[in-house]
SEPA-684811 format. One line per field, with one value per atom (N, C-alpha, C, O): x negated, y, z negated. Coordinates in nm, 3 decimals. Last residue first. Example, Ala and Ser with C-alpha at 12.3 -4.5 7.8 and 13.67 -1.06 7.14 Angstrom:
BEGIN
xx <- (-1.285 -1.367 -1.290 -1.341 -1.319 -1.230 -1.320 -1.424)
yy <- (-0.225 -0.106 0.003 0.114 -0.569 -0.450 -0.330 -0.332)
zz <- (-0.708 -0.714 -0.787 -0.804 -0.780 -0.780 -0.780 -0.846)
This chain:
BEGIN
xx <- (0.288 0.219 0.210 0.156 0.446 0.302 0.228 0.120 0.708 0.676 0.526 0.485 0.716 0.749 0.707 0.674 0.673 0.559 0.589 0.499 0.847 0.864 0.753 0.737 0.746 0.789 0.794 0.749 0.741 0.652 0.692 0.674 0.922 0.928 0.838 0.859 0.811 0.851 0.851 0.787 0.792 0.814 0.843 0.893 0.981 0.860 0.893 1.010 1.191 1.168 1.033 0.976 1.229 1.203 1.158 1.095 1.272 1.232 1.187 1.115 1.373 1.234 1.183 1.063 1.553 1.551 1.406 1.324 1.713 1.588 1.593 1.632 1.946 1.940 1.812 1.802 1.798 1.920 1.900 1.843 1.478 1.568 1.686 1.673 1.458 1.431 1.526 1.643 1.452 1.487 1.445 1.403 1.317 1.413 1.447 1.467 0.967 1.102 1.190 1.142 0.702 0.776 0.920 0.987 0.444 0.578 0.645 0.644 0.128 0.202 0.335 0.340 -0.093 0.017 0.086 0.101 -0.347 -0.317 -0.215 -0.246 -0.482 -0.382 -0.357 -0.347 -0.789 -0.704 -0.610 -0.654 -0.816 -0.841 -0.754 -0.660 -0.899 -0.878 -0.915 -1.030 -0.863 -0.843 -0.815 -0.718 -1.114 -0.983 -0.982 -1.086 -1.290 -1.265 -1.128 -1.036 -1.247 -1.364 -1.346 -1.383 -1.101 -1.123 -1.251 -1.350 -1.094 -0.997 -1.021 -0.968 -1.297 -1.291 -1.206 -1.241 -1.232 -1.363 -1.367 -1.431 -0.982 -0.992 -1.125 -1.130 -1.047 -0.961 -0.977 -0.986 -1.200 -1.263 -1.179 -1.233 -1.004 -1.121 -1.185 -1.221 -0.828 -0.781 -0.899 -0.895 -1.007 -0.945 -0.899 -0.928 -1.051 -1.163 -1.113 -1.171 -0.795 -0.847 -0.968 -0.986 -0.778 -0.694 -0.735 -0.711 -0.980 -0.968 -0.896 -0.944 -0.928 -1.056 -1.048 -1.104 -0.670 -0.694 -0.823 -0.827 -0.723 -0.633 -0.658 -0.667 -0.892 -0.942 -0.856 -0.907 -0.723 -0.840 -0.893 -0.934 -0.537 -0.494 -0.610 -0.597 -0.683 -0.624 -0.583 -0.593 -0.743 -0.852 -0.797 -0.856 -0.470 -0.557 -0.670 -0.691 -0.360 -0.304 -0.399 -0.408 -0.445 -0.509 -0.471 -0.540 -0.308 -0.452 -0.521 -0.639 -0.033 -0.104 -0.255 -0.323 0.028 0.070 -0.011 -0.052 -0.065 -0.132 -0.096 -0.179 0.119 -0.025 -0.100 -0.187 0.362 0.333 0.184 0.128 0.290 0.336 0.307 0.237 0.228 0.278 0.333 0.412 0.357 0.256 0.315 0.434 0.547 0.526 0.405 0.357 0.554 0.531 0.534 0.525 0.482 0.593 0.595 0.634 0.246 0.284 0.403 0.422 0.157 0.249 0.278 0.330 -0.065 -0.044 0.052 0.031 -0.115 -0.043 -0.031 0.008 -0.244 -0.249 -0.204 -0.250 -0.122 -0.135 -0.148 -0.071 -0.210 -0.186 -0.215 -0.320 -0.032 -0.149 -0.112 0.002 0.194 0.139 0.013 -0.043 0.315 0.218 0.156 0.075 0.467 0.538 0.445 0.490 0.270 0.345 0.406 0.398 0.294 0.254 0.334 0.452 0.165 0.268 0.216 0.106 0.104 0.050 0.162 0.244 0.086 0.150 0.079 0.004 0.130 0.025 0.085 0.131 0.283 0.297 0.182 0.144 0.327 0.250 0.256 0.238 0.516 0.471 0.400 0.410 0.522 0.582 0.524 0.487 0.337 0.459 0.524 0.575 -0.008 0.101 0.217 0.198 -0.178 -0.161 -0.057 -0.022 -0.039 -0.101 -0.080 0.025 0.121 -0.015 -0.086 -0.182 0.313 0.296 0.150 0.067 0.230 0.276 0.247 0.164 0.323 0.243 0.312 0.434 0.341 0.405 0.320 0.253 0.265 0.223 0.297 0.313 0.365 0.384 0.340 0.373 0.282 0.304 0.305 0.254 0.345 0.323 0.331 0.381 0.404 0.330 0.311 0.265 0.547 0.433 0.346 0.227 0.602 0.647 0.526 0.414 0.663 0.570 0.648 0.748 0.669 0.729 0.621 0.504 0.530 0.676 0.743 0.862 0.245 0.300 0.451 0.494 0.148 0.210 0.259 0.310 -0.128 -0.025 0.027 -0.042 -0.296 -0.243 -0.136 -0.065 -0.617 -0.472 -0.426 -0.507 -0.880 -0.837 -0.688 -0.638 -0.986 -0.966 -0.923 -0.929 -1.086 -0.951 -0.929 -0.860 -1.332 -1.298 -1.163 -1.127 -1.222 -1.334 -1.285 -1.206 -1.015 -1.022 -1.131 -1.131 -0.969 -1.051 -1.074 -1.144 -0.688 -0.765 -0.838 -0.776 -0.569 -0.615 -0.691 -0.750 -0.272 -0.408 -0.442 -0.354 -0.048 -0.093 -0.240 -0.322 0.228 0.087 0.046 0.096 0.478 0.467 0.325 0.303 0.396 0.491 0.488 0.494 0.049 0.179 0.268 0.220 -0.212 -0.137 0.000 0.059 -0.426 -0.323 -0.248 -0.223 -0.749 -0.624 -0.524 -0.535 -0.964 -0.980 -0.856 -0.857 -0.884 -0.967 -0.986 -1.019 -0.756 -0.681 -0.763 -0.716 -0.902 -0.902 -0.829 -0.839 -0.843 -0.965 -0.971 -1.037 -0.567 -0.604 -0.723 -0.707 -0.586 -0.577 -0.614 -0.684 -0.813 -0.700 -0.702 -0.807 -0.923 -0.949 -0.817 -0.722 -1.063 -0.948 -0.994 -1.092 -1.198 -1.232 -1.110 -1.058 -1.268 -1.179 -1.218 -1.264 -1.498 -1.377 -1.283 -1.224 -1.694 -1.736 -1.618 -1.634 -1.566 -1.591 -1.640 -1.628 -1.304 -1.439 -1.469 -1.404 -1.135 -1.131 -1.273 -1.356 -1.187 -1.150 -1.144 -1.146 -1.236 -1.346 -1.316 -1.407 -0.991 -1.091 -1.204 -1.261 -0.863 -0.813 -0.921 -0.941 -0.879 -1.003 -0.973 -1.049 -0.625 -0.732 -0.855 -0.927 -0.480 -0.439 -0.554 -0.577 -0.622 -0.617 -0.575 -0.629 -0.574 -0.711 -0.709 -0.784 -0.295 -0.351 -0.493 -0.528 -0.286 -0.233 -0.283 -0.309 -0.398 -0.464 -0.416 -0.497 -0.204 -0.340 -0.415 -0.486 0.013 0.023 -0.114 -0.138 -0.070 -0.056 -0.053 -0.111 -0.312 -0.175 -0.168 -0.252 -0.621 -0.549 -0.406 -0.381 -0.785 -0.740 -0.649 -0.605 -0.799 -0.769 -0.716 -0.611 -0.903 -0.936 -0.915 -1.002 -0.863 -0.917 -0.952 -1.021 -0.569 -0.694 -0.741 -0.667 -0.435 -0.432 -0.568 -0.671 -0.364 -0.443 -0.414 -0.373 -0.264 -0.249 -0.339 -0.384 -0.103 -0.238 -0.231 -0.195 0.123 0.101 -0.042 -0.095 0.308 0.178 0.156 0.168 0.561 0.536 0.406 0.395 0.638 0.555 0.543 0.518 0.840 0.828 0.756 0.807 0.688 0.763 0.741 0.637 0.681 0.645 0.724 0.817 0.653 0.668 0.625 0.545 0.835 0.719 0.752 0.864 1.047 0.991 0.877 0.827 1.098 1.193 1.145 1.195 0.904 0.886 0.979 0.943 0.842 0.908 0.887 0.856 0.653 0.655 0.711 0.636 0.814 0.747 0.752 0.845 0.946 0.836 0.755 0.636 1.101 1.068 0.939 0.836 1.221 1.139 1.101 1.070 1.197 1.264 1.167 1.045 1.061 1.061 1.135 1.136 1.074 1.074 1.086 1.116 0.997 0.999 1.001 0.938 1.167 1.096 1.111 1.221 1.310 1.189 1.103 0.980 1.425 1.438 1.305 1.200 1.449 1.413 1.437 1.466 1.629 1.573 1.545 1.611 1.528 1.625 1.555 1.436 1.339 1.384 1.479 1.508 1.036 1.181 1.222 1.150 0.778 0.816 0.966 1.018 0.728 0.731 0.775 0.807 0.710 0.835 0.844 0.953 0.569 0.562 0.690 0.768 0.607 0.472 0.462 0.358)
yy <- (1.857 1.778 1.853 1.800 2.025 2.045 1.970 2.011 1.960 2.102 2.128 2.239 1.687 1.734 1.878 1.913 1.550 1.624 1.689 1.740 1.378 1.521 1.606 1.721 1.086 1.153 1.303 1.349 0.792 0.905 0.966 0.903 0.629 0.678 0.800 0.900 0.343 0.483 0.522 0.456 0.080 0.115 0.265 0.308 -0.012 0.031 0.058 0.060 -0.301 -0.159 -0.133 -0.220 -0.577 -0.498 -0.354 -0.293 -0.702 -0.785 -0.704 -0.755 -0.523 -0.566 -0.654 -0.679 -0.249 -0.390 -0.439 -0.402 -0.011 -0.057 -0.207 -0.283 0.055 0.081 0.037 0.046 0.127 0.107 0.142 0.246 -0.017 0.098 0.070 -0.003 -0.342 -0.256 -0.136 -0.151 -0.331 -0.392 -0.297 -0.184 -0.222 -0.328 -0.405 -0.527 -0.147 -0.132 -0.248 -0.361 0.031 -0.094 -0.069 0.020 0.195 0.206 0.070 0.000 0.343 0.218 0.238 0.291 0.550 0.539 0.403 0.355 0.749 0.606 0.587 0.605 1.005 0.965 0.815 0.760 1.145 1.043 0.994 0.946 1.504 1.363 1.273 1.319 1.778 1.733 1.586 1.548 1.676 1.793 1.742 1.670 1.467 1.490 1.622 1.673 1.505 1.436 1.471 1.501 1.668 1.691 1.624 1.681 1.440 1.577 1.587 1.522 1.180 1.274 1.418 1.510 1.051 1.039 1.149 1.205 1.111 1.154 1.149 1.232 0.988 1.133 1.187 1.297 0.718 0.784 0.935 1.003 0.685 0.667 0.730 0.788 0.727 0.815 0.805 0.907 0.513 0.651 0.745 0.833 0.302 0.311 0.455 0.512 0.351 0.362 0.374 0.449 0.294 0.430 0.452 0.561 0.023 0.120 0.264 0.350 -0.109 -0.127 -0.011 0.047 -0.030 0.003 -0.006 0.079 -0.137 0.006 0.048 0.149 -0.411 -0.337 -0.187 -0.118 -0.465 -0.481 -0.404 -0.340 -0.424 -0.338 -0.346 -0.244 -0.631 -0.491 -0.396 -0.300 -0.869 -0.820 -0.676 -0.604 -0.918 -0.880 -0.818 -0.725 -0.969 -0.874 -0.826 -0.705 -1.162 -1.028 -0.928 -0.813 -1.421 -1.327 -1.182 -1.090 -1.585 -1.596 -1.487 -1.461 -1.528 -1.557 -1.545 -1.499 -1.478 -1.383 -1.402 -1.305 -1.706 -1.579 -1.475 -1.393 -1.891 -1.910 -1.779 -1.744 -1.793 -1.790 -1.806 -1.742 -1.599 -1.720 -1.703 -1.610 -1.343 -1.440 -1.568 -1.637 -1.067 -1.170 -1.281 -1.310 -0.834 -0.914 -1.003 -1.014 -0.502 -0.646 -0.702 -0.630 -0.253 -0.290 -0.443 -0.506 0.008 -0.133 -0.152 -0.076 0.279 0.235 0.087 0.045 0.535 0.390 0.356 0.399 0.826 0.763 0.613 0.571 1.142 0.999 0.922 0.948 1.455 1.358 1.219 1.183 1.772 1.632 1.543 1.555 2.077 1.991 1.846 1.804 2.229 2.189 2.105 2.065 2.275 2.375 2.343 2.420 2.054 2.179 2.290 2.391 1.797 1.853 1.987 2.027 1.555 1.687 1.725 1.689 1.218 1.319 1.450 1.455 0.873 1.008 1.106 1.082 0.539 0.648 0.780 0.798 0.206 0.305 0.418 0.395 -0.024 0.073 0.174 0.221 -0.361 -0.241 -0.152 -0.199 -0.618 -0.546 -0.418 -0.372 -0.945 -0.816 -0.751 -0.819 -1.110 -1.130 -0.994 -0.935 -1.197 -1.104 -1.134 -1.178 -1.397 -1.376 -1.271 -1.257 -1.599 -1.474 -1.455 -1.492 -1.815 -1.840 -1.716 -1.726 -1.674 -1.773 -1.804 -1.818 -1.324 -1.455 -1.557 -1.531 -0.980 -1.097 -1.224 -1.231 -0.717 -0.803 -0.927 -0.974 -0.381 -0.520 -0.595 -0.543 -0.105 -0.184 -0.328 -0.389 0.233 0.093 0.015 0.061 0.571 0.470 0.330 0.311 0.751 0.801 0.698 0.733 0.628 0.713 0.749 0.775 0.299 0.417 0.508 0.468 -0.038 0.060 0.178 0.159 -0.352 -0.221 -0.127 -0.136 -0.578 -0.590 -0.460 -0.458 -0.760 -0.626 -0.640 -0.706 -0.995 -0.967 -0.823 -0.771 -1.176 -1.073 -1.047 -1.074 -1.441 -1.379 -1.276 -1.285 -1.510 -1.513 -1.438 -1.378 -1.661 -1.596 -1.618 -1.730 -1.593 -1.675 -1.592 -1.469 -1.478 -1.534 -1.626 -1.727 -1.353 -1.434 -1.500 -1.573 -1.106 -1.151 -1.230 -1.178 -1.206 -1.130 -1.191 -1.311 -1.174 -1.251 -1.166 -1.065 -1.169 -1.090 -1.187 -1.271 -1.163 -1.236 -1.140 -1.043 -1.049 -1.025 -1.125 -1.167 -1.060 -1.107 -1.078 -1.081 -0.884 -0.922 -0.963 -0.909 -0.779 -0.922 -0.974 -1.094 -0.475 -0.547 -0.695 -0.732 -0.407 -0.431 -0.504 -0.586 -0.165 -0.278 -0.286 -0.184 -0.073 -0.037 -0.161 -0.252 -0.243 -0.200 -0.158 -0.201 -0.348 -0.215 -0.162 -0.049 -0.682 -0.592 -0.458 -0.455 -0.861 -0.741 -0.644 -0.535 -1.088 -0.998 -0.867 -0.773 -1.236 -1.156 -1.057 -0.954 -1.275 -1.273 -1.179 -1.057 -1.204 -1.346 -1.366 -1.461 -0.953 -0.991 -1.143 -1.202 -0.918 -0.954 -0.982 -1.030 -0.766 -0.791 -0.826 -0.770 -0.833 -0.823 -0.861 -0.972 -0.686 -0.760 -0.732 -0.623 -0.603 -0.645 -0.726 -0.824 -0.534 -0.607 -0.656 -0.741 -0.380 -0.521 -0.602 -0.724 -0.166 -0.196 -0.346 -0.428 -0.062 -0.144 -0.176 -0.211 0.063 0.148 0.070 0.130 -0.134 -0.044 0.037 0.075 -0.256 -0.329 -0.239 -0.264 -0.057 -0.093 -0.157 -0.118 0.085 0.063 0.014 0.042 0.116 0.063 0.020 -0.071 0.224 0.100 0.036 -0.085 0.459 0.355 0.221 0.116 0.602 0.563 0.448 0.351 0.634 0.563 0.516 0.402 0.792 0.655 0.574 0.454 1.028 0.957 0.813 0.721 1.101 1.068 0.989 0.893 1.158 1.048 1.006 0.888 1.388 1.258 1.141 1.036 1.583 1.552 1.413 1.328 1.728 1.631 1.609 1.615 1.871 1.937 1.850 1.892 1.911 1.812 1.882 1.946 2.013 2.074 1.974 1.956 1.717 1.853 1.894 1.822 1.545 1.547 1.691 1.777 1.447 1.550 1.550 1.555 1.101 1.222 1.320 1.280 0.798 0.904 1.023 1.041 0.512 0.567 0.675 0.646 0.335 0.445 0.494 0.515 0.046 0.109 0.213 0.183 -0.105 -0.012 0.061 0.128 -0.434 -0.316 -0.234 -0.289 -0.644 -0.579 -0.446 -0.357 -0.885 -0.763 -0.714 -0.740 -1.244 -1.124 -1.002 -1.014 -1.382 -1.396 -1.266 -1.189 -1.400 -1.393 -1.410 -1.447 -1.374 -1.508 -1.515 -1.623 -1.107 -1.188 -1.332 -1.404 -1.017 -0.992 -1.079 -1.121 -1.273 -1.153 -1.139 -1.236 -1.386 -1.406 -1.278 -1.186 -1.486 -1.386 -1.428 -1.497 -1.665 -1.710 -1.600 -1.620 -1.405 -1.547 -1.573 -1.512 -1.153 -1.188 -1.336 -1.386 -0.966 -1.052 -1.104 -1.100 -0.632 -0.772 -0.854 -0.815 -0.303 -0.395 -0.537 -0.559 0.034 -0.105 -0.190 -0.156 0.337 0.241 0.103 0.060 0.561 0.517 0.425 0.435 0.726 0.682 0.630 0.651 0.603 0.701 0.643 0.524 0.580 0.519 0.627 0.731 0.766 0.712 0.656 0.681 0.887 0.755 0.690 0.571 1.050 1.043 0.901 0.805 1.278 1.149 1.148 1.235 1.533 1.426 1.293 1.202 1.705 1.707 1.594 1.561 1.538 1.618 1.608 1.515 1.444 1.452 1.534 1.593)
zz <- (1.256 1.359 1.491 1.588 1.101 1.098 1.209 1.252 1.093 1.111 1.126 1.159 1.036 1.170 1.197 1.310 0.809 0.862 0.997 1.063 0.684 0.662 0.716 0.675 0.495 0.618 0.591 0.486 0.337 0.364 0.497 0.602 0.099 0.237 0.250 0.181 -0.087 -0.080 0.067 0.149 -0.034 -0.174 -0.190 -0.293 0.265 0.193 0.048 0.010 0.334 0.309 0.245 0.179 0.356 0.477 0.450 0.536 0.116 0.229 0.349 0.435 -0.066 -0.082 0.031 0.041 0.003 0.041 0.033 0.116 -0.200 -0.141 -0.116 -0.204 -0.335 -0.192 -0.125 -0.002 -0.645 -0.568 -0.422 -0.389 -0.714 -0.704 -0.613 -0.514 -0.866 -0.751 -0.752 -0.788 -1.228 -1.100 -0.989 -1.015 -1.440 -1.467 -1.340 -1.342 -1.432 -1.378 -1.422 -1.438 -1.566 -1.572 -1.528 -1.581 -1.397 -1.453 -1.452 -1.351 -1.392 -1.390 -1.462 -1.573 -1.203 -1.298 -1.282 -1.170 -1.122 -1.130 -1.241 -1.359 -0.918 -1.016 -1.008 -0.899 -0.895 -0.833 -0.942 -1.047 -0.954 -0.984 -0.896 -0.832 -0.766 -0.903 -0.919 -0.900 -0.444 -0.529 -0.670 -0.692 -0.291 -0.352 -0.428 -0.471 0.024 -0.102 -0.157 -0.081 0.244 0.160 0.024 -0.079 0.477 0.430 0.349 0.381 0.562 0.619 0.580 0.643 0.419 0.565 0.626 0.730 0.157 0.208 0.360 0.424 0.142 0.122 0.174 0.229 0.174 0.273 0.264 0.366 -0.057 0.074 0.185 0.279 -0.257 -0.246 -0.108 -0.049 -0.211 -0.197 -0.178 -0.092 -0.273 -0.140 -0.114 -0.009 -0.543 -0.450 -0.307 -0.228 -0.633 -0.651 -0.560 -0.506 -0.562 -0.491 -0.518 -0.433 -0.718 -0.573 -0.508 -0.411 -0.984 -0.921 -0.769 -0.699 -1.014 -1.031 -0.963 -0.893 -0.970 -0.881 -0.891 -0.790 -1.188 -1.052 -0.952 -0.861 -1.405 -1.389 -1.247 -1.190 -1.350 -1.365 -1.341 -1.266 -1.353 -1.228 -1.234 -1.134 -1.615 -1.526 -1.399 -1.343 -1.694 -1.764 -1.675 -1.661 -1.514 -1.521 -1.589 -1.545 -1.507 -1.415 -1.442 -1.398 -1.690 -1.677 -1.597 -1.616 -1.697 -1.821 -1.806 -1.898 -1.428 -1.530 -1.659 -1.722 -1.300 -1.275 -1.381 -1.419 -1.412 -1.425 -1.406 -1.486 -1.323 -1.466 -1.491 -1.580 -1.024 -1.093 -1.242 -1.283 -0.937 -0.841 -0.902 -0.839 -1.125 -1.105 -1.020 -1.027 -0.922 -1.043 -1.019 -0.906 -0.775 -0.776 -0.917 -1.016 -0.573 -0.661 -0.663 -0.565 -0.510 -0.510 -0.603 -0.698 -0.322 -0.427 -0.409 -0.305 -0.241 -0.239 -0.352 -0.465 -0.057 -0.168 -0.141 -0.032 0.010 0.045 -0.077 -0.188 0.103 -0.004 0.058 0.148 0.220 0.255 0.134 0.071 0.155 0.137 0.170 0.151 0.161 0.290 0.279 0.381 -0.074 -0.032 0.104 0.156 -0.127 -0.095 -0.051 0.004 0.043 -0.069 -0.029 0.087 0.307 0.257 0.133 0.121 0.336 0.354 0.297 0.243 0.387 0.378 0.409 0.498 0.242 0.315 0.296 0.200 0.195 0.212 0.295 0.407 -0.026 0.083 0.077 -0.030 -0.103 -0.129 -0.005 0.107 -0.278 -0.159 -0.200 -0.314 -0.426 -0.399 -0.277 -0.181 -0.649 -0.570 -0.549 -0.644 -0.670 -0.694 -0.601 -0.488 -0.589 -0.732 -0.769 -0.886 -0.324 -0.367 -0.517 -0.569 -0.271 -0.317 -0.367 -0.444 -0.004 -0.111 -0.140 -0.050 0.059 0.102 -0.007 -0.094 0.009 -0.022 0.029 0.039 0.251 0.152 0.131 0.223 0.330 0.330 0.221 0.110 0.523 0.402 0.426 0.527 0.617 0.649 0.519 0.417 0.736 0.633 0.693 0.804 0.936 0.820 0.709 0.601 1.138 1.175 1.056 1.072 0.995 1.068 1.088 1.058 0.913 0.967 1.023 1.092 0.742 0.772 0.825 0.788 0.690 0.701 0.742 0.774 0.736 0.758 0.778 0.872 0.486 0.616 0.622 0.523 0.344 0.337 0.478 0.576 0.162 0.285 0.253 0.154 0.004 0.012 0.137 0.208 -0.171 -0.047 -0.028 -0.041 -0.513 -0.395 -0.275 -0.278 -0.755 -0.750 -0.631 -0.644 -0.750 -0.866 -0.862 -0.955 -0.532 -0.614 -0.735 -0.814 -0.277 -0.401 -0.489 -0.517 0.051 -0.042 -0.165 -0.159 0.243 0.148 0.056 -0.009 0.580 0.463 0.373 0.420 0.742 0.698 0.589 0.514 1.020 0.890 0.868 0.960 1.173 1.170 1.029 0.931 1.143 1.161 1.160 1.146 1.293 1.208 1.243 1.361 1.328 1.388 1.289 1.210 1.297 1.246 1.312 1.348 1.569 1.471 1.424 1.503 1.578 1.641 1.533 1.418 1.446 1.504 1.573 1.623 1.525 1.445 1.518 1.637 1.684 1.648 1.562 1.531 1.708 1.824 1.796 1.874 1.479 1.482 1.598 1.588 1.315 1.457 1.472 1.477 1.051 1.085 1.232 1.267 0.959 1.040 1.060 1.083 0.618 0.757 0.828 0.766 0.328 0.414 0.555 0.605 0.021 0.164 0.246 0.235 -0.297 -0.207 -0.063 -0.029 -0.439 -0.509 -0.421 -0.467 -0.266 -0.385 -0.467 -0.555 -0.077 -0.045 -0.164 -0.165 -0.122 -0.172 -0.159 -0.225 0.173 0.051 0.005 0.089 0.410 0.297 0.166 0.058 0.598 0.560 0.434 0.360 0.649 0.571 0.522 0.416 0.812 0.680 0.593 0.478 1.045 0.969 0.828 0.735 1.154 1.238 1.158 1.199 0.935 1.001 1.078 1.068 0.888 0.785 0.844 0.807 1.127 1.089 0.989 1.003 1.102 1.217 1.187 1.218 0.874 0.868 0.986 0.971 0.978 0.868 0.862 0.846 1.163 1.209 1.102 1.133 0.997 1.093 1.146 1.171 0.849 0.786 0.883 0.856 1.040 0.997 0.935 0.965 0.918 1.000 0.950 0.829 0.755 0.877 0.964 1.071 0.411 0.515 0.641 0.634 0.166 0.296 0.410 0.495 -0.019 -0.015 0.127 0.200 -0.069 0.006 0.021 0.068 -0.374 -0.270 -0.202 -0.269 -0.441 -0.458 -0.345 -0.235 -0.608 -0.509 -0.542 -0.655 -0.692 -0.681 -0.573 -0.459 -0.893 -0.800 -0.809 -0.918 -0.940 -0.961 -0.852 -0.733 -1.106 -0.996 -1.029 -1.131 -1.201 -1.221 -1.093 -0.985 -1.367 -1.237 -1.259 -1.327 -1.593 -1.563 -1.419 -1.359 -1.510 -1.585 -1.541 -1.461 -1.179 -1.324 -1.392 -1.338 -0.860 -0.947 -1.093 -1.129 -0.696 -0.709 -0.809 -0.840 -0.683 -0.758 -0.776 -0.862 -0.508 -0.651 -0.734 -0.844 -0.257 -0.308 -0.458 -0.527 -0.037 -0.181 -0.243 -0.278 0.268 0.186 0.040 -0.003 0.448 0.363 0.295 0.268 0.620 0.620 0.544 0.572 0.630 0.515 0.509 0.401 0.942 0.845 0.740 0.759 0.968 1.008 0.904 0.787 1.118 1.005 1.056 1.173 1.197 1.239 1.114 1.014 1.203 1.121 1.182 1.215 1.294 1.365 1.279 1.281 0.991 1.129 1.180 1.118 0.650 0.753 0.891 0.905 0.339 0.459 0.563 0.564 0.042 0.137 0.259 0.281 -0.112 -0.154 -0.054 -0.065 -0.008 -0.018 -0.051 -0.022 0.015 -0.042 -0.066 -0.136 0.106 0.204 0.149 0.226 -0.103 -0.028 0.071 0.118 -0.391 -0.270 -0.190 -0.207 -0.648 -0.596 -0.469 -0.442)
């Protein structure tokens, strides 16, 4: 997808221990990797600036008719996300659940689910450049259903809701950072046997967004 996406660990990454996280290994059903991404049209901003906006205005980019995010610490609204910080998410038709920031660097951050969430795993939001210098905004989750109950009862509706939520999120970021998207918003789902080699689901992002040093 672009030269900025890498599978190895990067420098200058903050991470936090996995105390009481709902890891994918605790879930039910297949391990699914879901990717939502697009090239931002005529984007004049570096990826790090876009991620700063997304951190500060996270709730604004999510469609409120599907899910509503809030800081557990209300005084943190409008501030950059911090590792260890928790958010609640009210999912239409499902309830209110919690997530924690487990990773952050200049071009990405990662949220992990906490017990009770209908999904078990984590999701990374990142921005980077492709080989042409265009800015890509990319969301990748890697998760299982949070329990057998959710796998049997929520997975069908949840799949469509996730796609709608995160493609709309990508579109809103692209409209804020540029002139919308180039072409289409890509939405792909891949079934994995296990986590990719060398990735720590307790601390690592689902992908590494970096490589913007020549442009910032």
